KOLTI-195476 format. One record per residue: residue number from 1; residue in one letter; z, y, x of N, C-alpha, C in turn. Coordinates in steps of 0.05 Angstrom, whole numbers, plus 5000, padded with zeros to 4 digits. Each point is the difference from the previous one (the first is absolute). Layout:
% KOLTI-195476
(NUM,'A',(Z,Y,X),(Z,Y,X),(Z,Y,X));
...
% end
This chain:
% KOLTI-195476
(1,'M',(0990,4240,1251),(5004,5005,5029),(4972,5005,5013));
(2,'R',(5000,5019,5018),(4977,5003,5018),(5001,4978,5021));
(3,'I',(4977,4991,5009),(4999,4980,5022),(4989,5014,5025));
(4,'G',(5016,4999,5021),(4991,5011,5025),(5000,4979,5022));
(5,'M',(4988,5007,5022),(4998,4981,5023),(5001,5016,5026));
(6,'A',(5015,4991,5018),(5000,5012,5027),(4976,4989,5015));
(7,'L',(4985,5018,5012),(4976,4992,5014),(5007,4985,5025));
(8,'N',(4989,4975,5002),(5004,4984,5024),(4973,4996,5012));
(9,'Y',(4996,5012,5024),(4974,4998,5012),(5001,4987,5028));
(10,'S',(5017,4979,5002),(5002,4986,5025),(4974,4987,5008));
(11,'G',(4983,4994,4979),(4975,4988,5006),(4977,5019,5004));
(12,'G',(5006,5026,4999),(4980,5021,5003),(5001,5020,4978));
(13,'F',(5003,5025,5006),(5004,5021,4980),(4975,5003,4982));
(14,'K',(4977,5003,5011),(4976,5004,4984),(4995,4976,4982));
(15,'E',(5005,4976,5010),(4995,4976,4984),(5020,5000,4976));
(16,'T',(5025,5007,5005),(5020,5001,4979),(4993,5021,4979));
(17,'V',(4991,5023,5009),(4993,5021,4980),(4976,4992,4984));
(18,'A',(4981,4986,5012),(4977,4990,4985),(5008,4981,4977));
(19,'E',(5022,4986,5005),(5011,4981,4980),(5015,5014,4977));
(20,'L',(5007,5026,5005),(5017,5013,4979),(4985,5003,4974));
(21,'A',(4974,5001,5000),(4985,5001,4975),(5006,4976,4982));
(22,'D',(5004,4977,5012),(5007,4976,4985),(5028,5002,4988));
(23,'Y',(5019,5011,5015),(5027,5004,4990),(5000,5021,4978));
(24,'E',(4983,5020,5003),(4998,5021,4980),(4990,4988,4973));
(25,'K',(4980,4983,5002),(4990,4987,4976),(5021,4981,4988));
(26,'A',(5017,4989,5017),(5020,4981,4991),(5023,5013,4986));
(27,'G',(5002,5027,5002),(5021,5014,4986),(5020,5014,5018));
(28,'L',(4995,5000,5026),(5018,5014,5018),(4999,5030,4994));
(29,'D',(5024,5013,4998),(5001,5028,4993),(5002,5019,5024));
(30,'I',(5015,4991,5021),(5005,5018,5022),(5003,4984,5026));
(31,'V',(4991,5012,5022),(5002,4987,5026),(5016,5019,5018));
(32,'F',(5019,4989,5015),(5017,5015,5019),(4992,4994,5028));
(33,'V',(4998,5021,5017),(4994,4998,5028),(5023,5009,5016));
(34,'A',(5010,4983,5017),(5024,5006,5016),(4992,5017,5025));
(35,'E',(5020,5014,5011),(4997,5013,5026),(5026,4997,5015));
(36,'A',(5000,4984,5021),(5023,4997,5016),(4995,5011,5028));
(37,'Y',(4990,4984,5018),(4991,5010,5026),(4975,4984,5008));
(38,'S',(4982,4996,4980),(4974,4989,5005),(4979,5022,4995));
(39,'F',(4977,4993,4987),(4982,5021,4993),(5012,5018,4978));
(40,'D',(4992,5025,4999),(5010,5017,4979),(4990,4991,4972));
(41,'A',(5015,5007,4980),(4993,4992,4972),(4979,5018,4988));
(42,'V',(4999,5025,5008),(4984,5020,4987),(4970,4993,5002));
(43,'S',(4991,4994,5025),(4972,4994,5003),(4992,4975,4984));
(44,'Q',(5018,4981,4998),(4994,4976,4985),(4999,5006,4970));
(45,'L',(5018,5016,4991),(5001,5008,4971),(4974,5014,4992));
(46,'G',(4990,5018,5018),(4975,5014,4994),(4977,4980,4998));
(47,'Y',(5000,4980,5018),(4979,4980,4999),(5001,4984,4974));
(48,'I',(5025,4993,4992),(5003,4985,4975),(4991,5016,4976));
(49,'A',(5007,5026,5000),(4992,5018,4978),(4970,5000,4996));
(50,'A',(4985,4999,5023),(4971,5001,4998),(4988,4973,4991));
(51,'R',(5015,4978,5003),(4990,4974,4994),(5009,4989,4973));
(52,'T',(5016,5015,4985),(5011,4991,4975),(4995,5021,4979));
(53,'E',(5003,4993,4974),(4994,5018,4979),(5025,5006,4982));
(54,'R',(5013,4978,4992),(5022,5003,4981),(5027,4998,5014));
(55,'L',(5002,4985,5021),(5025,4992,5013),(5016,5025,5009));
(56,'Q',(5025,5001,4993),(5018,5020,5011),(5006,4993,5029));
(57,'I',(5005,5020,5016),(5006,4996,5028),(5026,5014,5007));
(58,'A',(5015,4989,5018),(5026,5012,5007),(5007,4994,5029));
(59,'S',(5013,5020,5012),(5011,4995,5027),(5027,4986,4996));
(60,'G',(5004,4980,5016),(5024,4984,4996),(5014,4991,5025));
(61,'I',(5009,5019,5017),(5006,5028,4994),(4991,5018,5024));
(62,'L',(4998,5026,4995),(4997,5019,5022),(5028,5010,5007));
(63,'P',(5008,4998,5026),(5027,5010,5008),(5001,5030,4998));
(64,'I',(5022,5011,4991),(5002,5029,4997),(5002,5015,5026));
(65,'Y',(5006,4986,5022),(5005,5013,5026),(4974,5004,5016));
(66,'S',(4980,4984,4995),(4976,5000,5018),(4979,5020,4992));
(67,'R',(5004,5014,4978),(4982,5022,4991),(5017,5023,4990));
(68,'T',(4990,5024,5002),(5015,5023,4988),(4998,4997,4970));
(69,'P',(5018,5012,4985),(4998,4999,4971),(4974,5011,4989));
(70,'A',(4990,5021,5012),(4974,5011,4990),(4977,4981,5006));
(71,'L',(5001,4986,5023),(4979,4981,5005),(5001,4976,4982));
(72,'L',(5024,4992,4993),(5003,4978,4980),(4987,5009,4973));
(73,'A',(5005,5025,4993),(4989,5011,4975),(4970,5001,5001));
(74,'M',(4989,5011,5022),(4971,5002,5004),(4987,4972,5000));
(75,'T',(5013,4981,5013),(4989,4973,5001),(4999,4987,4972));
(76,'A',(5022,5003,4985),(5001,4989,4973),(4979,5014,4982));
(77,'A',(4997,5026,5002),(4980,5014,4984),(4972,4991,5008));
(78,'G',(4996,4996,5026),(4973,4991,5009),(4994,4972,4990));
(79,'L',(5019,4981,5002),(4995,4973,4991),(4997,4999,4970));
(80,'D',(5015,5018,4986),(4997,5001,4971),(4972,5010,4992));
(81,'Y',(4990,5018,5017),(4973,5012,4995),(4978,4979,5005));
(82,'V',(5001,4986,5022),(4978,4981,5006),(5002,4975,4982));
(83,'S',(5023,4995,4988),(5003,4977,4981),(4998,5008,4971));
(84,'D',(4994,5026,4994),(4998,5009,4973),(5026,4997,4984));
(85,'G',(5022,5007,5014),(5026,4999,4986),(5013,4973,4999));
(86,'R',(4995,4983,5020),(5012,4973,4999),(5021,4995,5021));
(87,'F',(5010,5021,5013),(5018,4996,5023),(5029,5005,4992));
(88,'T',(5018,4984,5012),(5029,5003,4998),(5011,5003,5028));
(89,'L',(5016,5020,5004),(5012,5005,5026),(5027,4985,5002));
(90,'G',(4999,4978,5014),(5024,4985,5006),(5012,5009,5026));
(91,'I',(5025,5008,5000),(5013,5011,5024),(5027,4985,5004));
(92,'G',(5010,5002,5024),(5026,4988,5006),(5009,5010,5027));
(93,'S',(5025,4995,5007),(5011,5010,5025),(4996,4981,5023));
(94,'S',(4990,4975,4995),(4996,4980,5021),(5028,4996,5013));
(95,'G',(5001,4999,5027),(5025,4995,5014),(4998,5012,5028));
(96,'P',(5023,5002,5013),(5001,5013,5026),(4984,4985,5021));
(97,'Q',(4997,4973,4997),(4985,4986,5021),(4971,5009,5001));
(98,'V',(4988,5005,4976),(4972,5009,4999),(4998,5030,5005));
(99,'I',(5017,5015,4986),(4998,5029,5001),(5007,5011,5027));
(100,'E',(5021,4991,5012),(5007,5010,5027),(4986,4985,5022));
(101,'G',(4996,4974,4995),(4987,4983,5021),(4970,5005,5002));
(102,'F',(4986,5002,4978),(4971,5002,5000),(4990,5029,4998));
(103,'H',(5014,5015,4983),(4991,5028,4996),(5015,5020,5017));
(104,'G',(5023,4992,5011),(5015,5019,5017),(5012,5023,4984));
(105,'V',(5007,4996,4975),(5011,5021,4983),(5028,4992,4992));
(106,'P',(5020,5018,5001),(5027,4992,4993),(5002,4990,4971));
(107,'Y',(5014,4979,4996),(5004,4988,4973),(5025,5013,4988));
(108,'T',(4996,5023,4988),(5023,5015,4989),(4996,5007,4971));
(109,'A',(5022,5000,4985),(5001,5010,4972),(4978,4989,4983));
(110,'P',(4997,4973,4997),(4978,4989,4984),(5001,5009,4971));
(111,'L',(5024,5002,4988),(5002,5009,4972),(4991,5028,4996));
(112,'G',(5011,5018,5017),(4994,5028,4997),(4971,5006,5005));
(113,'R',(4989,4987,5020),(4971,5004,5007),(4982,4989,4978));
(114,'T',(5007,4977,4988),(4984,4990,4978),(4999,5019,4977));
(115,'R',(5023,5011,4992),(5000,5019,4978),(4983,5024,5007));
(116,'E',(5002,5011,5023),(4985,5024,5007),(4970,4994,5003));
(117,'V',(4993,4977,5010),(4972,4992,5002),(4987,4999,4972));
(118,'I',(5014,4989,4980),(4990,4998,4973),(4997,5028,4988));
(119,'E',(5019,5017,5004),(4999,5027,4989),(4976,5015,5012));
(120,'I',(4996,4997,5026),(4979,5014,5014),(4973,4989,4991));
(121,'C',(4997,4974,4998),(4975,4988,4991),(4992,5011,4973));
(122,'R',(5018,5001,4982),(4994,5009,4973),(4993,5030,4999));
(123,'K',(5011,5016,5018),(4992,5028,5002),(4971,5002,5010));
(124,'V',(4994,4983,5020),(4972,5000,5010),(4980,4993,4979));
(125,'W',(5007,4979,4984),(4981,4990,4980),(4997,5020,4977));
(126,'R',(5020,5017,4996),(4998,5021,4979),(4986,5024,5011));
(127,'R',(4992,5000,5025),(4986,5021,5014),(5017,5026,5001));
(128,'E',(5026,4996,5003),(5017,5023,5004),(4999,5008,5029));
(129,'R',(5004,5026,5005),(5002,5009,5028),(5025,4986,5012));
(130,'L',(4996,4988,5023),(5021,4982,5010),(5022,5015,5014));
(131,'Q',(5021,5006,4984),(5024,5012,5011),(5023,4982,4992));
(132,'Y',(5015,4991,5020),(5021,4981,4995),(5023,5004,5019));
(133,'A',(5023,5001,4990),(5024,5004,5017),(5019,4977,4995));
(134,'G',(4997,4978,5015),(5017,4977,4997),(5018,4996,5024));
(135,'K',(5016,4980,4999),(5017,4994,5023),(4985,4988,5023));
(136,'H',(4978,4986,4994),(4985,4985,5020),(4973,5012,5005));
(137,'Y',(4988,5013,4980),(4974,5012,5003),(5001,5029,4991));
(138,'T',(4989,5018,5016),(4997,5028,4992),(4971,5008,5004));
(139,'L',(4988,5009,4979),(4972,5008,5000),(4996,5028,4988));
(140,'P',(4986,5018,5015),(4990,4997,5027),(5023,4997,5020));
(141,'L',(4993,4990,5023),(5020,4995,5021),(5014,5026,5008));
(142,'E',(5026,4999,5003),(5014,5022,5011),(5000,4999,5030));
(143,'G',(4996,5022,5013),(4998,5000,5029),(4971,4995,5008));
(144,'G',(4996,4985,5021),(4973,4994,5009),(4986,5026,5007));
(145,'T',(4974,5002,4993),(4985,5024,5006),(5006,5023,4980));
(146,'G',(5011,4992,4977),(5004,5020,4979),(4975,5006,4984));
(147,'L',(4979,4985,5005),(4974,5004,4987),(4995,4982,4976));
(148,'G',(5018,4982,4994),(4996,4982,4978),(4998,5014,4974));
(149,'K',(4982,4991,4982),(4996,5012,4974),(5005,4980,4978));
(150,'P',(5009,5008,4977),(5004,4982,4977),(4973,4995,4987));
(151,'L',(4987,4977,5008),(4974,4993,4990),(5001,4982,4976));
(152,'K',(4978,4998,4985),(4998,4980,4979),(4976,4983,5005));
(153,'L',(5000,4976,4988),(4979,4981,5004),(4973,5012,4991));
(154,'I',(4980,4998,5016),(4974,5011,4994),(4987,4987,4976));
(155,'N',(5001,4973,5001),(4986,4985,4978),(5018,4998,4976));
(156,'H',(4987,4995,4977),(5014,4995,4975),(5004,4969,4998));
(157,'P',(5024,4990,5001),(5004,4971,4998),(4991,4989,4973));
(158,'V',(4993,4974,5000),(4992,4987,4976),(5023,5001,4980));
(159,'R',(5025,4996,5010),(5023,5000,4983),(5021,5019,5013));
(160,'E',(5014,5014,4983),(5021,5018,5009),(5024,4984,5011));
(161,'R',(5003,4976,4991),(5022,4983,5009),(4990,4972,5006));
(162,'V',(4997,4994,5025),(4993,4973,5009),(5026,4983,4997));
(163,'P',(4998,4977,4988),(5024,4983,4997),(5012,4993,5027));
(164,'I',(5026,5001,5001),(5015,4994,5025),(5018,4976,4995));
(165,'V',(4999,4981,5018),(5017,4976,4999),(5017,5001,5025));
(166,'I',(5026,4996,4997),(5018,4999,5023),(5009,4971,5004));
(167,'A',(4996,4990,5025),(5011,4974,5007),(5029,5004,5009));
(168,'A',(5018,4987,4986),(5028,5005,5005),(5017,4976,4992));
(169,'I',(5022,4995,5015),(5019,4980,4992),(5029,5009,5002));
(170,'G',(5005,5022,5015),(5027,5010,5002),(5008,5015,4975));
(171,'P',(5025,5000,4993),(5009,5012,4974),(4992,5029,4996));
(172,'K',(5003,5017,5020),(4993,5028,4997),(4970,5004,4999));
(173,'N',(4986,4985,5016),(4971,5002,5000),(4988,4991,4973));
(174,'V',(5011,4978,4989),(4991,4991,4974),(5006,5021,4978));
(175,'Q',(5023,5012,5002),(5007,5022,4981),(4979,5022,5002));
(176,'L',(4993,5007,5025),(4980,5021,5004),(4973,4992,4988));
(177,'A',(4992,4975,5003),(4975,4991,4988),(5000,5003,4970));
(178,'A',(5023,4991,4988),(5002,5002,4971),(5000,5028,4989));
(179,'E',(5009,5019,5017),(5001,5028,4992),(4973,5014,5003));
(180,'L',(4986,4995,5023),(4978,5017,5008),(4972,4987,4999));
(181,'A',(4998,4974,5002),(4974,4987,5004),(4990,4988,4974));
(182,'E',(4974,4996,5000),(4987,4985,4978),(5006,4970,5001));
(183,'G',(5004,4990,5025),(5005,4972,5003),(5020,4993,5022));
(184,'W',(5011,4977,4998),(5020,4990,5020),(4992,4972,5008));
(185,'E',(4998,4995,5026),(4993,4973,5010),(5022,4990,5019));
(186,'P',(5016,4981,4990),(5019,4987,5017),(4987,4976,5014));
(187,'I',(5014,4989,5019),(4991,4975,5013),(5020,4978,4993));
(188,'F',(4991,4975,5000),(5018,4977,4994),(5014,5004,4973));
(189,'F',(4984,5005,4979),(5011,5006,4974),(5009,4974,4986));
(190,'V',(5025,4998,4994),(5011,4977,4986),(5010,5010,4973));
(191,'P',(4985,4994,4978),(5007,5012,4974),(5028,4995,4990));
(192,'E',(5011,4976,5006),(5027,4994,4992),(5021,5017,5014));
(193,'K',(4993,5011,5023),(5020,5016,5015),(4994,5030,4999));
(194,'A',(4977,5007,4990),(4991,5028,5001),(5019,5019,4986));
(195,'G',(5010,4992,4977),(5018,5018,4986),(5026,5005,5015));
(196,'D',(5011,4979,5012),(5025,5003,5015),(4996,5017,5025));
(197,'V',(4977,4996,5013),(4995,5013,5026),(4990,5029,4996));
(198,'W',(4982,5004,4981),(4987,5026,4997),(5005,5014,4974));
(199,'G',(5012,4987,4981),(5003,5011,4973),(5012,5028,4999));
(200,'A',(5023,5003,5014),(5014,5026,5000),(4983,5022,5013));
(201,'S',(4986,4993,5021),(4983,5020,5014),(4977,5008,4982));
(202,'L',(4987,4981,4987),(4978,5006,4982),(5009,5018,4977));
(203,'A',(5023,4993,4989),(5011,5015,4977),(5006,5029,5008));
(204,'A',(5012,5003,5024),(5007,5027,5009),(4974,5017,5005));
(205,'G',(4980,4987,5011),(4975,5014,5005),(4986,5008,4974));
(206,'R',(5000,4982,4981),(4986,5005,4975),(5014,5022,4984));
(207,'E',(5026,5004,5004),(5014,5022,4986),(4989,5027,5009));
(208,'R',(4990,5002,5024),(4990,5025,5011),(4969,5001,5000));
(209,'R',(4987,4980,4988),(4971,4998,5001),(4987,5019,4981));
(210,'D',(4979,5013,5009),(4984,5018,4983),(4984,4982,4980));
(211,'P',(5002,5004,4974),(4985,4984,4981),(4970,5000,5005));
(212,'A',(4990,5022,5012),(4971,5002,5005),(4990,4979,5019));
(213,'L',(5018,4987,5015),(4993,4979,5019),(4993,4974,4985));
(214,'G',(5009,4998,4975),(4996,4975,4986),(5020,4979,5009));
(215,'E',(4996,4975,4990),(5017,4978,5007),(4996,4992,5029));
(216,'L',(5021,4991,5013),(4998,4992,5028),(4985,4973,5002));
(217,'D',(4979,5000,5016),(4985,4975,5005),(5015,4984,5021));
(218,'V',(5010,4976,4993),(5015,4983,5018),(4981,4979,5011));
(219,'I',(4996,5000,5026),(4980,4982,5013),(5015,4978,5015));
(220,'A',(4996,4976,4992),(5013,4977,5013),(4979,4983,5015));
(221,'Q',(5007,4993,5025),(4983,4983,5016),(5007,4971,4995));
(222,'A',(4980,4982,5001),(5005,4972,4996),(4977,4983,5011));
(223,'M',(5007,4978,5014),(4980,4980,5006),(4992,4986,4974));
(224,'L',(4974,4993,4998),(4989,4989,4976),(4986,4974,5005));
(225,'A',(5010,4978,4987),(4986,4974,5000),(5008,4986,4974));
(226,'I',(4980,4993,4984),(5005,4988,4974),(4988,4972,4999));
(227,'G',(5017,4981,4992),(4990,4972,4997),(5022,4980,5006));
(228,'D',(4994,4975,4993),(5020,4979,5005),(4998,4990,5029));
(229,'D',(4981,5010,5016),(4997,4990,5027),(5005,5022,5020));
(230,'T',(5018,5020,4993),(5006,5022,5019),(5017,4990,5023));
(231,'G',(5012,4977,4997),(5014,4987,5022),(5018,5018,5017));
(232,'D',(4993,5002,5025),(5017,5016,5018),(4990,5028,5004));
(233,'M',(4986,5011,4981),(4990,5027,5002),(5022,5021,5006));
(234,'L',(5023,4995,4988),(5023,5019,5004),(5007,5001,5030));
(235,'E',(4996,4979,5014),(5007,4999,5029),(4984,5022,5015));
(236,'L',(4977,5007,4990),(4984,5021,5014),(5013,5027,4999));
(237,'G',(5020,5004,4983),(5014,5025,4998),(5023,5003,5020));
(238,'R',(5006,4978,5013),(5023,5001,5018),(4997,5019,5024));
(239,'S',(4976,4999,5012),(4996,5016,5024),(5003,5030,4995));
(240,'M',(4988,5009,4978),(5002,5029,4994),(5029,5007,4993));
(241,'A',(5013,4984,4984),(5028,5006,4992),(5018,5001,5025));
(242,'A',(4996,4981,5018),(5016,4999,5024),(4994,5024,5018));
(243,'L',(4975,5008,5001),(4992,5023,5016),(5015,5025,4991));
(244,'Y',(5000,5005,4974),(5012,5024,4989),(5030,4998,5001));
(245,'I',(5012,4978,4991),(5029,4997,4999),(5011,4999,5028));
(246,'G',(4986,4987,5018),(5010,4996,5027),(4990,5019,5021));
(247,'G',(4975,5008,4998),(4988,5014,5022),(4993,5029,4996));
(248,'M',(5000,5010,4975),(4993,5028,4995),(5023,5018,5003));
(249,'G',(5009,5004,5025),(5022,5018,5005),(5020,4987,5019));
(250,'A',(5022,5014,5004),(5020,4990,5018),(5025,4994,4984));
(251,'K',(5020,4989,5013),(5026,4995,4987),(5011,5026,4988));
(252,'G',(5007,4998,4974),(5010,5024,4987),(4980,5020,4991));
(253,'K',(4974,4995,5006),(4978,5019,4993),(4976,4984,4991));
(254,'N',(5003,4984,4980),(4978,4984,4989),(5002,5001,4969));
(255,'F',(4983,5016,4987),(5002,5004,4972),(4996,4974,4984));
(256,'Y',(4982,4983,5010),(4994,4975,4986),(5022,4980,5003));
(257,'N',(5014,5000,5023),(5023,4983,5003),(5022,5009,4981));
(258,'D',(5003,5027,4997),(5020,5010,4981),(4994,4991,4972));
(259,'L',(4974,5000,4992),(4992,4992,4974),(5007,4970,4995));
(260,'A',(4994,4983,5019),(5007,4972,4998),(5030,4996,4996));
(261,'R',(5016,5016,5013),(5029,4999,4997),(5008,5009,4972));
(262,'R',(4987,5021,4990),(5006,5010,4973),(4992,4979,4979));
(263,'Y',(4981,4984,5006),(4992,4978,4982),(5020,4978,5000));
(264,'G',(5019,5000,5019),(5020,4979,5001),(4996,4980,5022));
(265,'Y',(4981,5005,5018),(4995,4982,5022),(5011,5011,5027));
(266,'E',(5025,5007,5000),(5012,5013,5023),(5000,4982,5025));
(267,'K',(5009,4976,4997),(5001,4982,5024),(4973,4993,5010));
(268,'E',(4981,4994,4981),(4973,4994,5008),(4987,5023,5014));
(269,'A',(5003,5024,4990),(4988,5024,5012),(5010,5005,5028));
(270,'E',(5026,4996,5004),(5011,5005,5026),(4989,4979,5020));
(271,'R',(4999,4975,4992),(4991,4979,5019),(4970,5003,5005));
(272,'I',(4984,5006,4979),(4971,5004,5004),(4995,5022,5020));
(273,'Q',(5015,5022,4998),(4996,5022,5018),(5008,4993,5029));
(274,'D',(5022,4986,5003),(5009,4992,5027),(4979,4982,5013));
(275,'L',(4990,4980,4985),(4980,4982,5011),(4974,5015,5006));
(276,'Y',(4992,5017,4983),(4974,5014,5003),(5001,5018,5025));
(277,'L',(5022,5014,5003),(5002,5019,5022),(5004,4985,5027));
(278,'E',(5008,4975,4998),(5002,4983,5024),(4973,4987,5007));
(279,'G',(4980,5004,4983),(4974,4989,5005),(4997,4972,4988));
(280,'R',(5019,4991,4984),(4999,4973,4988),(4989,5003,4971));
(281,'K',(4975,5007,4999),(4988,5008,4974),(4998,4976,4981));
(282,'K',(4992,4977,5009),(4997,4977,4982),(5027,4992,4988));
(283,'E',(5021,5002,5016),(5026,4994,4989),(5009,5020,4979));
(284,'A',(4992,5025,5006),(5007,5022,4980),(4984,4995,4974));
(285,'E',(4975,4993,5002),(4984,4995,4976),(5012,4977,4983));
(286,'A',(5010,4979,5014),(5011,4977,4985),(5024,5008,4984));
(287,'L',(5013,5022,5006),(5025,5008,4987),(4995,5018,4976));
(288,'V',(4975,5009,4996),(4994,5017,4977),(5005,4983,4975));
(289,'P',(5018,5009,4982),(5007,4984,4977),(4976,4994,4982));
(290,'M',(4997,4975,4992),(4978,4992,4982),(5003,5015,4974));
(291,'E',(5024,5004,4990),(5005,5014,4975),(4988,5028,5001));
(292,'L',(5003,5014,5023),(4988,5027,5003),(4970,4999,4999));
(293,'L',(4988,4981,5014),(4971,4997,5000),(4990,4994,4972));
(294,'E',(5013,4983,4985),(4992,4993,4973),(5001,5024,4981));
(295,'R',(5022,5015,5002),(5004,5022,4981),(4983,5024,5004));
(296,'M',(4990,5004,5025),(4983,5023,5005),(4970,4992,5001));
(297,'S',(4994,4977,4990),(4972,4990,5000),(4991,4991,4973));
(298,'L',(4974,4997,4997),(4987,4989,4976),(4986,4975,5009));
(299,'V',(5015,4979,5006),(4989,4976,5011),(5011,4976,4984));
(300,'G',(4982,4984,4989),(5008,4977,4985),(4981,4995,4977));
(301,'S',(5009,4983,4981),(4984,4993,4977),(4995,5025,4983));
(302,'E',(4981,4998,4982),(4994,5023,4982),(5025,5007,4984));
(303,'G',(5014,4980,4990),(5025,5005,4985),(5020,5015,5016));
(304,'H',(5004,4992,5025),(5019,5013,5018),(4992,5029,5005));
(305,'V',(4974,5004,5005),(4991,5028,5005),(5004,5017,4975));
(306,'R',(4995,4989,4976),(5005,5015,4976),(5030,5009,4998));
(307,'E',(5017,4982,5008),(5029,5006,4999),(5007,5022,5020));
(308,'R',(4987,4999,5024),(5005,5021,5020),(4989,5027,4991));
(309,'L',(4977,4999,4987),(4988,5025,4989),(5019,5012,4979));
(310,'A',(5011,4983,4983),(5019,5010,4980),(5024,5013,5013));
(311,'A',(5010,4988,5022),(5023,5011,5014),(4993,5027,5013));
(312,'L',(4975,5002,5010),(4991,5025,5012),(4998,5022,4979));
(313,'R',(4988,4993,4977),(4998,5020,4978),(5028,5009,4992));
(314,'E',(5018,4982,4997),(5028,5006,4992),(5013,5019,5020));
(315,'A',(4992,4997,5025),(5011,5017,5021),(4986,5027,5003));
(316,'G',(4979,5005,4983),(4987,5025,4999),(4975,5003,5017));
(317,'V',(4990,4977,5011),(4976,5001,5016),(4975,5007,4983));
(318,'T',(4984,5018,5010),(4976,5008,4985),(4974,4995,5016));
(319,'T',(5003,4996,5027),(4977,4993,5016),(5007,4977,5019));
(320,'L',(4984,4979,5000),(5004,4978,5018),(4981,5004,5024));
(321,'N',(5011,5000,5024),(4985,5002,5025),(5000,4972,5012));
(322,'V',(4980,4984,4994),(5001,4972,5007),(4984,4993,5026));
(323,'V',(5008,4978,5012),(4985,4988,5022),(4990,4973,4991));
(324,'P',(4975,4998,4991),(4989,4975,4990),(4997,4980,5023));
(325,'M',(5012,4976,4997),(5001,4981,5022),(4979,4978,4998));
(326,'G',(4977,5006,4989),(4979,4980,4999),(4989,4995,5027));
(327,'R',(4989,4976,5003),(4988,4992,5027),(4973,5012,5005));
(328,'T',(4986,5007,4978),(4973,5012,5003),(4999,5026,4984));
(329,'H',(4980,5016,5004),(4996,5024,4985),(4998,4994,4970));
(330,'E',(4986,4980,4993),(4996,4993,4972),(5027,4993,4987));
(331,'E',(5017,4985,5014),(5026,4993,4990),(5018,5025,4996));
(332,'R',(4998,5018,5019),(5016,5025,4997),(4990,5017,4977));
(333,'V',(4974,5001,4995),(4990,5015,4977),(5010,4987,4974));
(334,'K',(5000,4973,4999),(5009,4987,4976),(5030,5005,4995));
(335,'L',(5015,5003,5022),(5029,5006,4997),(5003,5028,4987));
(336,'I',(4984,5019,5009),(5001,5027,4988),(4993,4999,4970));
(337,'E',(4979,4984,4994),(4992,4997,4972),(5023,4988,4983));
(338,'K',(5013,4980,5012),(5022,4986,4986),(5024,5018,4996));
(339,'I',(5008,5014,5020),(5024,5017,4997),(4994,5024,4982));
(340,'R',(4975,5009,5000),(4991,5021,4982),(5004,4991,4971));
(341,'D',(4992,4975,4994),(5003,4989,4973),(5030,4997,4993));
(342,'L',(5015,4989,5018),(5028,4994,4995),(5016,5026,4996));
(343,'A',(4992,5021,5015),(5015,5025,4999),(4992,5019,4977));
(344,'S',(4978,4993,4987),(4989,5017,4978),(5018,4998,4975));
% end
């Protein structure tokens, strides 16, 4: 398994990046930088590329609606260039709250748009003249001034195909990831439930997958704390789980709430959402099932973590995107060293 880490810079971005060299030495393979509605991920990824040597870097994720497909392709090619071929383009549809609320763009046809974005990006990276007639994107633009020309990327990319990872949890979007992308990143990955929830979608996508893409990289996120004194570390996962299950969306339009229901937590998911939307966040957090927190985390004794790693391998996970829960930088580095050893 590759070992990845989501960049957490609550204590200061530059200070966190300066510490990445230690994680790199400890065996960290890839770092993911999120983009929601804070600072953009691209400028940060460029900074990280300049401050690291071996570490792979990935957007985790860039929403497909906030940039044109060609700009996504240019951005990926540029980051791949400044990092000497170390960049992975993580994309996703985000949700209507961010896309319509923050960007002012209609949240329409996420599946169709994702497919067309990928096809356009790969045309750009191959330096083909950009002519595309899709349902959602037409290049050059029809109408307008009528002066649009089918251009090709001026620069020669480091790689003709920058790896693409799709963040997805819905059945059709997961199928699309298995068909078209180099990698798939779900959230709240429970290995014991993955086959029941996503197995059919993954199988359907793989049937249509181009062999040239290679095996699908399955990226699972997990809190990480190893030892006999991890105590109540799992409790730290309640706030994020409740936020997503309860607050990321509205009634009938919350993808994460739907996932919790598909995992078998129908009653809990409904109540968590009701409480969260009423502003009773602490009560909502208290209802997040401990079983769910345990199964989607790597928290506990070394033996327990070994068992969870075996379950993740059995479920097809090839990259672990961990959140090391050490109290100090040194403790977090040691956690990366330990999980690197256990996953080897």
